[in-house]
KEKE-412546 format. One record per atom (N, C-alpha, C): x, y, z. Coordinates in steps of 0.1 Angstrom, whole numbers, plus 2048, in hexadecimal, padded with zeros to 3 digits. Example, Ala and Ser with C-alpha at 12.3 -4.5 7.8 and 13.67 -1.06 7.14 Angstrom:
8847C784E/87B7D384E/8847DF84E/8807EA847/8897F5847/88180084F/
***
This chain:
4F9415FAF/4F2414FA3/4E3417FA5/4DD412FB0/4CF413FB3/4CC422FB4/4D6429FBA/4D3438FBB/4D443FFAE/4DC43BFA5/4DC441F99/4D043EF90/4CA432F92/4BE42FF8C/4B2436F91/4B1438F9E/4A7441FA4/4A844FF9F/4B5455F9F/4B6463F9A/4B2464F8C/4B545AF83/4B145BF75/4A145BF73/49B451F7B/48C450F7C/48745DF7F/48C464F8A/487470F8E/48847BF83/49447BF7D/496485F72/48C483F67/48A476F62/481474F57/473478F5B/46F474F68/462477F6C/45F486F6B/46948EF71/46749CF70/4664A2F62/46E49BF59/46D49EF4A/46049CF44/45A491F49/44C48DF44/442495F49/44449AF56/43A4A3F5B/4394B0F53/4454B4F4D/4444BFF44/43E4BCF37/43B4B0F33/4354ACF28/4274B1F27/4214B1F32/4134B6F33/4114C4F2D/41B4CCF2F/41B4DAF2A/4214DCF1D/4284D0F17/42D4D1F0A/4234D3F00/4254DCEF6/41B4DFEEC/41A4D7EE0/4254D1EDC/4254C9ECF/4294BCED2/4254B3EC9/42A4A4ECA/4394A3EC9/43F4ABEC2/44E4ABEC1/4544AEECF/44E4B6ED6/4544BAEE3/4504AEEED/4454A8EEC/44249CEF4/44B491EF1/44E48FEE4/457483EE1/464486EE3/469492EE5/477495EE8/47B490EF5/47248FEFF/474489F0C/477479F0A/471473F01/474465EFE/482463EF8/48746DEF1/49446BEEB/49F469EF6/49D46DF01/4A746CF0B/4AC45DF0D/4A3453F0B/4A5445F0C/4A443EEFE/49A441EF7/49743AEEA/49E440EDE/4A644BEE0/4AE451ED7/4A845BECE/4B1466ECB/4AC471EC3/4A946DEB5/4B1464EB0/4B045FEA2/4AA451EA1/4A444DEAD/49D441EAC/4A5435EB1/4B2438EB3/4BA42DEB9/4BC42FEC8/4B7424ECF/4B7426EDD/4C5427EE3/4C642DEEF/4D342FEF5/4D8423EFB/4D0418EFE/4D440CF02/4CE401EFB/4D53F6EF7/4CF3EAEF0/4C23E4EF7/4C13E7F04/4B63E1F0B/4A93E9F0A/4AA3F5F04/49E3FEF01/49A3FCEF4/48D3FCEF2/4873F7EE4/488404EDB/488400ECD/486409EC3/47840DEC3/47641AEC3/46841EEC2/464423EB3/46E429EAC/46C42FE9F/467423E96/45B425E90/45741BE86/44F410E8B/44E410E9A/446405EA0/437408E9D/42F3FDE9E/4213FEE9B/41A406EA6/411410EA0/40A41AEA8/402414EB2/3FA40AEB0/3F1403EB9/3FA3FDEC4/4043F6EC0/40C3EFECA/4123F9ED4/417404ECF/41D40FED8/412414EE1/408417EDD/3FD41CEE5/3F9412EF0/3F7405EEC/3F53FBEF7/3FE3FAF01/40C3FAEFE/4163FAF07/415406F11/414411F0B/41341DF15/40741BF1E/3FC417F19/3EF415F21/3F340BF2B/3F8400F27/3FB3F5F31/4043FAF3D/40F402F39/418407F41/411411F4B/408419F46/400423F4F/3F741BF58/3F1410F54/3E7409F5B/3EE400F65/3FB3FDF63/4023F4F6B/4023E5F67/3FC3E3F5C/3FB3D5F55/4093D1F50/4113DCF4D/41E3D9F49/4283E2F52/4323DBF57/43B3E3F62/4493E5F5C/44E3F2F5E/45B3F5F5A/45E401F63/4693FFF6B/46D409F75/46D418F70/471419F63/472426F5E/46542BF57/461422F4E/456425F46/447425F4C/44641EF56/43A41FF5F/43842CF64/442432F6B/44143FF70/43E44AF64/444448F59/443452F4E/434450F49/42F444F47/422442F41/417447F4B/41A447F57/41044BF62/40C458F60/415461F5A/41146FF58/40B472F4A/409468F41/40346AF35/3F5469F34/3EE472F2C/3E1470F2A/3DE467F1E/3D2462F1B/3CF45AF0F/3D4461F03/3D046EF02/3D4475EF5/3E3476EF3/3EA477EFF/3F9478EFE/3FE46AEF8/3F845FEFE/3FD451EF9/3FA450EEA/3EE454EE6/3EA452ED8/3F245AED0/3F5466ED3/3FE470ECA/40C46AECA/411466ED5/41F461ED5/420454ECC/41644BECF/41643EEC6/416442EB7/40D44BEB3/40C44FEA6/41A456EA0/41E45DEA8/42B465EA4/43645BEA2/438453EAB/444449EA9/44143FE9F/43543BE9C/431430E93/434437E85/433444E83/43644AE76/44444DE73/44E44BE7C/45B44CE7A/460440E72/46C442E6B/471436E64/47742DE6F/47641FE6C/47D416E76/48B418E76/491416E82/49F419E84/4A740BE81/4AE40BE78/4B8400E75/4C33FFE7F/4C33F6E88/4CE3F4E91/4DA3EDE8C/4D93E9E80/4E43E3E79/4EA3D7E81/4E13CEE85/4E53C2E8D/4E73B7E84/4F23AFE87/4F63A4E7E/4EB399E7E/4EA393E73/4E1387E71/4E637CE7A/4DC373E7E/4E0368E86/4E835EE7D/4F1357E84/4F934CE7C/4EE341E78/4F3339E6E/4E932EE69/4E3326E74/4EC321E7E/4E5318E88/4DC320E92/4E032CE95/4D6333E9D/4C9336E96/4CA33AE88/4BF33CE81/4B6330E7F/4BC326E7E/4B4319E7C/4AC315E89/4B3317E95/4AD315EA1/4A131EEA3/4A332BEA0/499335EA2/48D333E99/49032EE8C/48532BE84/47D31FE87/483316E8D/47B30BE93/47230EE9E/478316EA8/47031CEB3/465324EAD/46832EEA5/45E337EA0/45332FE98/457325E91/44E31CE8A/444315E93/449310E9F/440309EA7/438312EB0/43D31EEB2/435328EB8/42B330EAF/42E32EEA3/425336E99/426345E9A/432349E9D/435358EA0/430361E95/43335CE88/42E364E7D/41E365E7C/41735DE83/40935DE83/40436BE89/40B370E91/40737DE98/410389E93/41E385E93/428390E90/429391E81/423388E79/423389E6B/430386E64/430383E57/43B380E4F/44738AE51/453385E54/45E38EE56/45D396E64/454391E6C/453397E7A/4523A6E79/4493ABE70/4473B9E6E/43B3BFE76/4343B6E7C/4283BBE84/41D3C1E7D/4123C5E84/4073CCE7E/3FE3D2E8A/3FA3DFE88/3F23E4E91/3F53E2EA1/3F03D9EA8/3F43D7EB6/3FD3CDEB8/4033C7EAE/40D3BDEAF/41A3C3EAB/4243C3EB3/4303CAEB2/43A3C5EA6/4403CDEA0/44A3C9E98/4563C4E9F/45B3B9E9C/4663B3EA3/4743B3E9B/4723B2E8E/47E3B2E85/4863BEE87/4933BCE8A/49D3C7E8C/49C3CEE99/4943C9EA2/4943CFEB0/4A03CAEB6/4A53D1EC0/4B23CEEC7/4B13C0ECC/4BD3B8ECA/4BE3AAECF/4BC3AAEDE/4C43B4EE5/4C33B3EF3/4B53B7EF8/4AE3C0EF2/4A13C2EF6/4973B7EF4/4993B0EE8/4913A5EE5/493399EF0/4A0397EF3/4A338DEFD/49D391F0B/49E39DF0F/4993A2F1B/48A3A0F1B/4833A5F11/4753A4F10/470395F10/47638DF09/471380F08/474378F15/47F37CF1A/483375F29/47837AF33/475387F32/46B38CF3C/45D386F39/459384F2E/44C37CF2B/44D36DF30/459367F2D/45A359F32/459358F40/45F362F48/45F360F57/452366F5C/44A36CF55/43E373F5A/440380F5F/44C386F5E/44F394F65/44739EF5C/44739BF4E/43F3A3F45/43239CF42/42739FF47/41B398F47/40F39EF3E/4123A9F37/4073B0F30/4033A9F24/40739DF22/402395F16/403387F1A/3F8382F1F/3F8374F26/3FC369F1C/3F836CF0F/3FC362F03/40B360F03/41236CF03/42036CF02/426365F0E/421367F1A/426361F26/425352F25/41A34DF21/41833EF20/420338F16/421340F0B/42933BEFE/438339F01/43D344F07/44C344F0A/45033CF15/447338F1E/44A32FF29/44E320F23/44931EF16/44C311F11/45930FF09/46031AF09/46D31AF02/47931CF0C/485317F08/492317F0F/497325F0E/4A1328F17/4A9335F17/4B0334F09/4B5329F05/4BC329EF8/4B432BEEC/4A6325EED/49D32AEE3/49A339EE2/49933EEED/49534DEED/4A2355EE8/4AD351EEC/4B9358EE8/4BA357ED9/4B834BED4/4B834AEC5/4AE352EBD/4A2353EC3/49835BEBE/49C36AEBD/4A136FEC9/4A437DECA/4AF37FEBF/4BA377EBF/4C5379EB5/4BF37AEA6/4B7370EA3/4B136EE96/4A937AE92/49F37DE9A/496388E97/49C396E97/4A6398E9F/4AD3A4E9F/4B53A6E93/4BA39CE8C/4C239DE80/4BA39DE74/4AD39DE75/4A539EE69/4A33ACE62/
***
């Protein structure tokens, strides 16, 4: 399995080295489609939806990946080959696409109640706004993949993802059950 991952990373890295010579944003973004999906639906539920995500947020994530402030075995290598203008253009391109509806089920009433209590105590909507739609550098969470949300919040909670100190501190105060409820609830919005 590890060998397959290494081969995949090498293939994607080679693809992104060709991005430097790509002429249009569409050509650059086509490389992203290999994982994030040609129609905006990622190939795996643990990969985030980019289509319709906030431009400022997308740029900051690419920047953090390039600088090493955020780590991801695949994306860190890809971002390393991007220039600032590439990151800005990709962020703008994906933010202008329509949000991809993953058609996830709403949380059951008990899970929704637990999630709403946690979100209320954490004041999640203070940053992510009403309906978890985000703004500018704050990501849209509503409708993002449940598996991705669970993975990301778990990584913040453990400190594995540390490019937002506030989220690390905040999520450490919640249980695995709380985080699972939040992921289920927000994904179904």
